[in-house]
N, CA, C and O atoms as CSV, one atom per row, in Angstrom:
chain,resi,resn,atom,element,x,y,z
A,1,UNK,N,N,168.204,-126.083,166.390
A,1,UNK,CA,C,168.576,-127.450,165.353
A,1,UNK,C,C,167.790,-128.390,166.611
A,1,UNK,O,O,167.766,-128.262,167.835
A,2,UNK,N,N,167.231,-129.288,165.756
A,2,UNK,CA,C,166.631,-130.443,166.665
A,2,UNK,C,C,166.753,-131.543,165.777
A,2,UNK,O,O,166.144,-131.811,164.741
A,3,UNK,N,N,167.958,-132.318,166.588
A,3,UNK,CA,C,168.621,-133.144,165.889
A,3,UNK,C,C,167.298,-134.764,166.299
A,3,UNK,O,O,166.600,-134.971,167.291
A,4,UNK,N,N,167.474,-135.548,165.050
A,4,UNK,CA,C,166.237,-136.532,164.890
A,4,UNK,C,C,167.139,-137.763,164.962
A,4,UNK,O,O,168.160,-137.969,164.306
A,5,UNK,N,N,166.496,-138.640,166.001
A,5,UNK,CA,C,167.241,-140.283,165.891
A,5,UNK,C,C,166.076,-140.908,165.276
A,5,UNK,O,O,164.862,-140.801,165.449
A,6,UNK,N,N,167.137,-141.881,164.181
A,6,UNK,CA,C,166.189,-143.017,163.935
A,6,UNK,C,C,166.386,-144.293,164.788
A,6,UNK,O,O,167.514,-144.742,164.988
A,7,UNK,N,N,165.574,-144.711,165.151
A,7,UNK,CA,C,166.121,-146.148,165.899
A,7,UNK,C,C,165.399,-147.110,164.592
A,7,UNK,O,O,164.375,-146.782,163.994
A,8,UNK,N,N,166.209,-148.364,164.328
A,8,UNK,CA,C,165.404,-149.075,163.576
A,8,UNK,C,C,166.266,-150.809,163.713
A,8,UNK,O,O,167.279,-151.099,163.075
A,9,UNK,N,N,165.701,-151.550,164.481
A,9,UNK,CA,C,165.685,-153.009,165.169
A,9,UNK,C,C,165.307,-153.917,164.008
A,9,UNK,O,O,164.174,-153.889,163.526
A,10,UNK,N,N,166.352,-154.792,163.527
A,10,UNK,CA,C,165.520,-155.977,162.635
A,10,UNK,C,C,166.771,-157.172,162.676
A,10,UNK,O,O,167.928,-156.994,163.057
A,11,UNK,N,N,166.316,-158.111,162.295
A,11,UNK,CA,C,167.123,-159.346,162.154
A,11,UNK,C,C,167.709,-159.837,161.037
A,11,UNK,O,O,166.994,-159.938,160.040
A,12,UNK,N,N,168.892,-160.180,160.970
A,12,UNK,CA,C,169.596,-160.405,159.985
A,12,UNK,C,C,169.844,-161.895,160.234
A,12,UNK,O,O,170.030,-162.108,161.432
A,13,UNK,N,N,169.904,-163.000,159.464
A,13,UNK,CA,C,170.063,-164.443,159.648
A,13,UNK,C,C,171.467,-164.717,159.364
A,13,UNK,O,O,172.150,-164.197,158.481
A,14,UNK,N,N,171.931,-165.892,160.506
A,14,UNK,CA,C,173.656,-165.618,160.468
A,14,UNK,C,C,174.530,-165.966,159.168
A,14,UNK,O,O,175.759,-166.014,159.220
A,15,UNK,N,N,173.734,-166.226,157.898
A,15,UNK,CA,C,174.396,-166.561,156.687
A,15,UNK,C,C,174.293,-165.096,156.241
A,15,UNK,O,O,174.953,-165.035,155.204
A,16,UNK,N,N,173.823,-163.980,156.499
A,16,UNK,CA,C,173.520,-162.826,155.873
A,16,UNK,C,C,174.265,-161.667,156.386
A,16,UNK,O,O,174.269,-160.528,155.920
A,17,UNK,N,N,175.061,-162.236,157.683
A,17,UNK,CA,C,175.918,-161.021,158.897
A,17,UNK,C,C,176.870,-160.752,157.750
A,17,UNK,O,O,176.792,-159.569,157.421
A,18,UNK,N,N,177.561,-161.295,157.176
A,18,UNK,CA,C,178.840,-161.098,156.760
A,18,UNK,C,C,178.364,-159.980,155.757
A,18,UNK,O,O,178.822,-158.861,155.986
A,19,UNK,N,N,177.466,-160.119,154.620
A,19,UNK,CA,C,176.906,-159.451,153.761
A,19,UNK,C,C,176.646,-157.944,154.469
A,19,UNK,O,O,177.059,-156.894,153.977
A,20,UNK,N,N,175.845,-158.051,155.776
A,20,UNK,CA,C,175.485,-156.892,155.917
A,20,UNK,C,C,176.465,-156.055,156.342
A,20,UNK,O,O,176.622,-154.860,156.089
A,21,UNK,N,N,177.349,-157.062,157.260
A,21,UNK,CA,C,178.921,-155.884,157.678
A,21,UNK,C,C,179.893,-155.451,156.494
A,21,UNK,O,O,180.721,-154.583,156.771
A,22,UNK,N,N,179.878,-155.920,155.326
A,22,UNK,CA,C,180.798,-155.669,154.309
A,22,UNK,C,C,179.801,-154.660,153.233
A,22,UNK,O,O,180.314,-153.798,152.520
A,23,UNK,N,N,178.496,-154.902,153.256
A,23,UNK,CA,C,177.518,-153.388,152.613
A,23,UNK,C,C,177.715,-152.258,153.511
A,23,UNK,O,O,177.987,-151.334,152.745
A,24,UNK,N,N,177.732,-151.780,154.781
A,24,UNK,CA,C,177.686,-150.864,155.773
A,24,UNK,C,C,178.440,-149.809,155.347
A,24,UNK,O,O,177.972,-148.671,155.302
A,25,UNK,N,N,179.799,-150.127,154.963
A,25,UNK,CA,C,180.785,-148.560,154.756
A,25,UNK,C,C,180.348,-148.225,153.313
A,25,UNK,O,O,180.628,-147.099,152.901
A,26,UNK,N,N,179.665,-149.115,152.467
A,26,UNK,CA,C,179.237,-148.277,151.306
A,26,UNK,C,C,177.622,-147.825,151.413
A,26,UNK,O,O,177.098,-147.039,150.625
A,27,UNK,N,N,176.834,-148.564,152.702
A,27,UNK,CA,C,175.808,-147.705,152.865
A,27,UNK,C,C,176.110,-146.289,153.166
A,27,UNK,O,O,175.527,-145.442,152.489
A,28,UNK,N,N,177.099,-145.837,154.261
A,28,UNK,CA,C,177.155,-145.082,154.844
A,28,UNK,C,C,177.746,-144.105,153.743
A,28,UNK,O,O,177.106,-143.060,153.628
A,29,UNK,N,N,178.688,-144.229,153.031
A,29,UNK,CA,C,179.049,-143.350,152.021
A,29,UNK,C,C,178.022,-142.745,150.997
A,29,UNK,O,O,178.148,-141.632,150.487
A,30,UNK,N,N,176.933,-143.668,150.747
A,30,UNK,CA,C,176.088,-143.466,149.913
A,30,UNK,C,C,175.252,-142.538,150.495
A,30,UNK,O,O,174.863,-141.586,149.818
A,31,UNK,N,N,174.885,-142.677,151.745
A,31,UNK,CA,C,174.022,-141.803,152.429
A,31,UNK,C,C,174.653,-140.252,152.834
A,31,UNK,O,O,173.912,-139.271,152.899
A,32,UNK,N,N,176.545,-140.160,153.170
A,32,UNK,CA,C,176.804,-139.348,153.287
A,32,UNK,C,C,176.733,-138.280,151.486
A,32,UNK,O,O,176.559,-137.063,151.434
A,33,UNK,N,N,176.884,-139.010,150.521
A,33,UNK,CA,C,176.896,-138.603,149.432
A,33,UNK,C,C,175.725,-137.908,148.989
A,33,UNK,O,O,175.747,-136.806,148.442
A,34,UNK,N,N,174.284,-138.857,149.345
A,34,UNK,CA,C,172.897,-138.519,148.888
A,34,UNK,C,C,171.787,-137.988,150.068
A,34,UNK,O,O,170.581,-137.747,150.000
A,35,UNK,N,N,172.540,-137.937,150.920
A,35,UNK,CA,C,171.357,-137.919,151.753
A,35,UNK,C,C,171.411,-136.690,152.899
A,35,UNK,O,O,172.083,-136.702,153.931
A,36,UNK,N,N,170.582,-135.706,152.462
A,36,UNK,CA,C,170.888,-134.140,153.323
A,36,UNK,C,C,170.785,-134.336,154.621
A,36,UNK,O,O,170.030,-135.224,155.019
A,37,UNK,N,N,171.513,-133.557,155.524
A,37,UNK,CA,C,171.066,-133.753,156.763
A,37,UNK,C,C,171.810,-135.317,157.963
A,37,UNK,O,O,172.014,-135.382,159.175
A,38,UNK,N,N,172.029,-136.456,156.663
A,38,UNK,CA,C,172.955,-137.217,157.573
A,38,UNK,C,C,173.932,-137.009,158.549
A,38,UNK,O,O,175.039,-136.808,158.050
A,39,UNK,N,N,173.907,-136.990,159.649
A,39,UNK,CA,C,174.874,-136.807,160.724
A,39,UNK,C,C,175.687,-138.053,160.990
A,39,UNK,O,O,176.843,-137.793,161.323
A,40,UNK,N,N,175.368,-139.422,160.925
A,40,UNK,CA,C,176.372,-140.342,161.503
A,40,UNK,C,C,175.047,-141.602,162.088
A,40,UNK,O,O,173.886,-141.424,162.457
A,41,UNK,N,N,175.738,-142.635,161.971
A,41,UNK,CA,C,175.168,-144.106,162.497
A,41,UNK,C,C,176.145,-144.832,163.307
A,41,UNK,O,O,177.355,-144.860,163.080
A,42,UNK,N,N,175.525,-145.429,164.288
A,42,UNK,CA,C,176.066,-146.833,165.085
A,42,UNK,C,C,175.104,-148.074,164.319
A,42,UNK,O,O,173.966,-148.009,163.853
A,43,UNK,N,N,176.092,-149.234,164.407
A,43,UNK,CA,C,175.566,-150.573,164.712
A,43,UNK,C,C,175.412,-151.006,165.320
A,43,UNK,O,O,176.546,-151.065,165.797
A,44,UNK,N,N,174.601,-151.758,166.189
A,44,UNK,CA,C,174.658,-152.192,167.398
A,44,UNK,C,C,174.181,-153.681,166.906
A,44,UNK,O,O,173.131,-153.928,166.312
A,45,UNK,N,N,175.573,-154.964,167.433
A,45,UNK,CA,C,174.678,-156.499,167.244
A,45,UNK,C,C,173.924,-156.795,168.683
A,45,UNK,O,O,174.589,-156.953,169.707
A,46,UNK,N,N,172.535,-156.856,168.678
A,46,UNK,CA,C,171.953,-157.947,169.764
A,46,UNK,C,C,172.148,-159.062,169.765
A,46,UNK,O,O,172.729,-159.579,168.810
A,47,UNK,N,N,171.586,-160.036,171.196
A,47,UNK,CA,C,171.227,-161.063,170.880
A,47,UNK,C,C,170.542,-161.684,170.051
A,47,UNK,O,O,169.769,-160.897,169.505
A,48,UNK,N,N,170.418,-162.856,169.624
A,48,UNK,CA,C,169.614,-163.888,169.108
A,48,UNK,C,C,169.132,-163.387,167.519
A,48,UNK,O,O,168.000,-163.475,167.044
A,49,UNK,N,N,170.679,-162.699,166.702
A,49,UNK,CA,C,170.473,-162.423,165.334
A,49,UNK,C,C,169.662,-161.038,165.353
A,49,UNK,O,O,169.027,-160.762,164.335
A,50,UNK,N,N,169.639,-160.166,166.412
A,50,UNK,CA,C,168.601,-158.687,165.949
A,50,UNK,C,C,170.023,-157.739,166.104
A,50,UNK,O,O,171.024,-157.943,166.791
A,51,UNK,N,N,169.740,-156.804,165.329
A,51,UNK,CA,C,170.298,-155.670,165.301
A,51,UNK,C,C,170.002,-154.318,165.578
A,51,UNK,O,O,168.771,-154.315,165.599
A,52,UNK,N,N,170.380,-153.186,165.800
A,52,UNK,CA,C,169.972,-151.800,166.098
A,52,UNK,C,C,170.913,-150.869,165.650
A,52,UNK,O,O,172.094,-150.781,165.988
A,53,UNK,N,N,170.110,-149.991,164.639
A,53,UNK,CA,C,170.924,-149.027,163.881
A,53,UNK,C,C,170.349,-147.621,164.417
A,53,UNK,O,O,169.178,-147.242,164.398
A,54,UNK,N,N,171.613,-146.876,164.952
A,54,UNK,CA,C,170.852,-145.830,165.130
A,54,UNK,C,C,171.667,-144.677,164.630
A,54,UNK,O,O,172.845,-144.434,164.891
A,55,UNK,N,N,170.720,-143.911,163.755
A,55,UNK,CA,C,171.363,-142.907,162.904
A,55,UNK,C,C,170.723,-141.539,162.976
A,55,UNK,O,O,169.516,-141.305,162.921
A,56,UNK,N,N,171.627,-140.745,163.095
A,56,UNK,CA,C,171.451,-139.160,163.667
A,56,UNK,C,C,171.237,-138.393,162.221
A,56,UNK,O,O,172.044,-138.414,161.292
A,57,UNK,N,N,169.753,-137.597,162.245
A,57,UNK,CA,C,169.732,-136.660,161.114
A,57,UNK,C,C,169.590,-135.045,162.023
A,57,UNK,O,O,169.319,-134.653,163.157
A,58,UNK,N,N,169.955,-134.504,160.727
A,58,UNK,CA,C,169.743,-132.682,161.582
A,58,UNK,C,C,168.775,-132.117,161.860
A,58,UNK,O,O,168.776,-131.179,162.658
A,59,UNK,N,N,167.395,-132.696,161.079
A,59,UNK,CA,C,166.357,-132.627,161.357
A,59,UNK,C,C,165.710,-133.635,161.185
A,59,UNK,O,O,166.326,-134.637,160.824
A,60,UNK,N,N,163.814,-133.734,161.444
A,60,UNK,CA,C,162.908,-134.584,161.289
A,60,UNK,C,C,162.439,-134.714,159.844
A,60,UNK,O,O,161.956,-135.708,159.300
A,61,UNK,N,N,162.684,-133.487,159.325
A,61,UNK,CA,C,162.426,-133.319,157.784
A,61,UNK,C,C,163.359,-133.852,156.959
A,61,UNK,O,O,163.013,-134.126,155.810
A,62,UNK,N,N,165.152,-134.180,157.525
A,62,UNK,CA,C,165.933,-134.834,156.538
A,62,UNK,C,C,165.696,-136.348,156.656
A,62,UNK,O,O,165.992,-137.084,155.714
A,63,UNK,N,N,165.136,-136.856,157.864
A,63,UNK,CA,C,165.159,-137.786,158.106
A,63,UNK,C,C,163.928,-138.515,157.083
A,63,UNK,O,O,163.998,-139.509,156.360
A,64,UNK,N,N,163.015,-137.757,157.304
A,64,UNK,CA,C,161.704,-137.626,156.540
A,64,UNK,C,C,162.298,-137.997,154.831
A,64,UNK,O,O,162.216,-139.060,154.215
A,65,UNK,N,N,162.859,-136.764,154.431
A,65,UNK,CA,C,163.181,-137.247,153.094
A,65,UNK,C,C,164.179,-138.294,152.620
A,65,UNK,O,O,164.186,-138.655,151.443
A,66,UNK,N,N,165.079,-138.819,153.586
A,66,UNK,CA,C,165.621,-139.955,153.461
A,66,UNK,C,C,164.838,-141.156,153.034
A,66,UNK,O,O,165.010,-141.858,152.037
A,67,UNK,N,N,163.980,-141.250,153.944
A,67,UNK,CA,C,163.114,-142.424,154.102
A,67,UNK,C,C,162.646,-142.897,153.072
A,67,UNK,O,O,162.572,-144.081,152.742
A,68,UNK,N,N,162.117,-141.439,152.211
A,68,UNK,CA,C,161.345,-141.449,150.775
A,68,UNK,C,C,161.901,-142.194,149.684
A,68,UNK,O,O,161.437,-142.887,148.778
A,69,UNK,N,N,163.473,-141.693,150.196
A,69,UNK,CA,C,164.366,-142.280,148.810
A,69,UNK,C,C,164.637,-143.730,148.851
A,69,UNK,O,O,164.780,-144.354,147.799
A,70,UNK,N,N,164.710,-144.250,149.897
A,70,UNK,CA,C,164.487,-146.057,150.063
A,70,UNK,C,C,165.782,-146.337,149.773
A,70,UNK,O,O,166.535,-145.376,149.930
A,71,UNK,N,N,166.274,-147.328,149.408
A,71,UNK,CA,C,167.336,-147.967,149.069
A,71,UNK,C,C,167.698,-147.768,147.105
A,71,UNK,O,O,167.684,-148.501,146.117
A,72,UNK,N,N,167.959,-146.464,147.387
A,72,UNK,CA,C,168.172,-145.601,145.641
A,72,UNK,C,C,169.279,-145.808,145.177
A,72,UNK,O,O,169.408,-145.625,143.967
A,73,UNK,N,N,170.340,-146.215,145.895
A,73,UNK,CA,C,171.721,-146.486,145.482
A,73,UNK,C,C,172.210,-147.686,145.807
A,73,UNK,O,O,171.470,-148.324,146.556
A,74,UNK,N,N,173.617,-148.423,145.367
A,74,UNK,CA,C,173.827,-149.838,145.630
A,74,UNK,C,C,174.192,-150.154,146.646
A,74,UNK,O,O,174.133,-151.349,146.933
A,75,UNK,N,N,174.742,-149.153,147.638
A,75,UNK,CA,C,175.220,-149.451,149.006
A,75,UNK,C,C,174.091,-149.578,149.875
A,75,UNK,O,O,174.061,-150.531,150.653
A,76,UNK,N,N,173.061,-148.658,149.845
A,76,UNK,CA,C,172.156,-148.643,150.690
A,76,UNK,C,C,171.141,-150.009,150.283
A,76,UNK,O,O,170.710,-150.721,151.190
A,77,UNK,N,N,170.833,-150.275,148.928
A,77,UNK,CA,C,170.311,-151.641,148.574
A,77,UNK,C,C,170.933,-153.284,149.090
A,77,UNK,O,O,170.377,-154.360,149.310
A,78,UNK,N,N,172.439,-152.779,149.139
A,78,UNK,CA,C,172.989,-154.219,149.649
A,78,UNK,C,C,172.973,-154.346,151.223
A,78,UNK,O,O,172.878,-155.394,151.862
A,79,UNK,N,N,173.075,-153.190,151.664
A,79,UNK,CA,C,172.573,-153.429,153.241
A,79,UNK,C,C,171.187,-154.070,153.641
A,79,UNK,O,O,171.086,-154.985,154.459
A,80,UNK,N,N,169.923,-153.373,152.840
A,80,UNK,CA,C,168.838,-153.711,153.107
A,80,UNK,C,C,168.485,-154.796,152.447
A,80,UNK,O,O,167.371,-155.169,152.814
A,81,UNK,N,N,169.054,-155.614,151.449
A,81,UNK,CA,C,168.868,-156.571,151.177
A,81,UNK,C,C,169.390,-157.710,151.781
A,81,UNK,O,O,168.993,-158.834,151.474
A,82,UNK,N,N,170.465,-157.456,152.824
A,82,UNK,CA,C,170.812,-158.388,154.103
A,82,UNK,C,C,170.105,-158.328,155.002
A,82,UNK,O,O,170.436,-159.195,155.811
A,83,UNK,N,N,169.069,-157.627,155.420
A,83,UNK,CA,C,168.349,-157.631,156.447
A,83,UNK,C,C,166.818,-158.799,156.270
A,83,UNK,O,O,165.880,-158.705,155.478
A,84,UNK,N,N,166.982,-159.450,156.947
A,84,UNK,CA,C,165.589,-160.770,156.844
A,84,UNK,C,C,164.230,-160.144,157.458
A,84,UNK,O,O,163.152,-160.243,156.873
A,85,UNK,N,N,164.375,-159.577,158.535
A,85,UNK,CA,C,162.752,-158.556,158.927
A,85,UNK,C,C,162.883,-157.298,159.841
A,85,UNK,O,O,163.858,-157.221,160.588
A,86,UNK,N,N,162.390,-156.779,159.828
A,86,UNK,CA,C,161.938,-155.544,160.429
A,86,UNK,C,C,161.601,-155.710,161.773
A,86,UNK,O,O,160.461,-156.174,161.815
A,87,UNK,N,N,162.137,-155.519,163.073
A,87,UNK,CA,C,161.337,-155.719,164.171
A,87,UNK,C,C,160.656,-154.701,164.623
A,87,UNK,O,O,159.518,-154.862,165.066
A,88,UNK,N,N,161.303,-153.394,164.574
A,88,UNK,CA,C,160.676,-152.249,164.986
A,88,UNK,C,C,161.410,-150.819,164.343
A,88,UNK,O,O,162.632,-150.757,164.210
A,89,UNK,N,N,160.634,-149.855,164.022
A,89,UNK,CA,C,161.250,-148.360,163.810
A,89,UNK,C,C,160.594,-147.711,164.413
A,89,UNK,O,O,159.414,-147.888,164.716
A,90,UNK,N,N,161.618,-146.461,164.787
A,90,UNK,CA,C,161.007,-145.109,165.944
A,90,UNK,C,C,162.043,-144.332,165.526
A,90,UNK,O,O,163.127,-144.581,164.999
A,91,UNK,N,N,161.377,-143.151,165.935
A,91,UNK,CA,C,161.910,-141.813,165.526
A,91,UNK,C,C,161.985,-141.085,166.629
A,91,UNK,O,O,160.850,-141.069,167.105
A,92,UNK,N,N,162.997,-140.232,167.554
A,92,UNK,CA,C,162.971,-139.206,168.551
A,92,UNK,C,C,163.759,-138.346,168.199
A,92,UNK,O,O,164.318,-138.328,167.103
A,93,UNK,N,N,163.917,-137.408,169.223
A,93,UNK,CA,C,165.002,-136.130,169.109
A,93,UNK,C,C,165.665,-136.310,170.316
A,93,UNK,O,O,165.220,-136.623,171.421
A,94,UNK,N,N,166.912,-136.042,169.904
A,94,UNK,CA,C,168.110,-135.748,171.334
A,94,UNK,C,C,167.584,-134.634,172.189
A,94,UNK,O,O,166.958,-133.621,171.873
A,95,UNK,N,N,167.955,-135.032,173.236
A,95,UNK,CA,C,167.575,-134.096,174.252
A,95,UNK,C,C,168.791,-133.706,174.893
A,95,UNK,O,O,169.737,-134.494,174.913
A,96,UNK,N,N,168.876,-132.476,175.466
A,96,UNK,CA,C,170.259,-131.771,176.103
A,96,UNK,C,C,170.532,-132.574,177.242
A,96,UNK,O,O,171.504,-132.325,177.955
């Protein structure tokens, strides 16, 4: 099994931080219910209004399938709506 890791860095305006954090549990619940291969996620607050979302997937194929779904459920949409801008998005695999 090759665990895929999604690394998404984004900006959130100060007035949207509360909405982002409130939406996070619903987004995780939606992923658990709707996204095959979702293993878990960690959200890291960085300086200057930036955040890093580290999401683990069972495989690169599961990550790709999730990406195609976009904000298809209310919890996912609410989380995405709180994001002001994307800084970067990368995918890698975990090494032993």
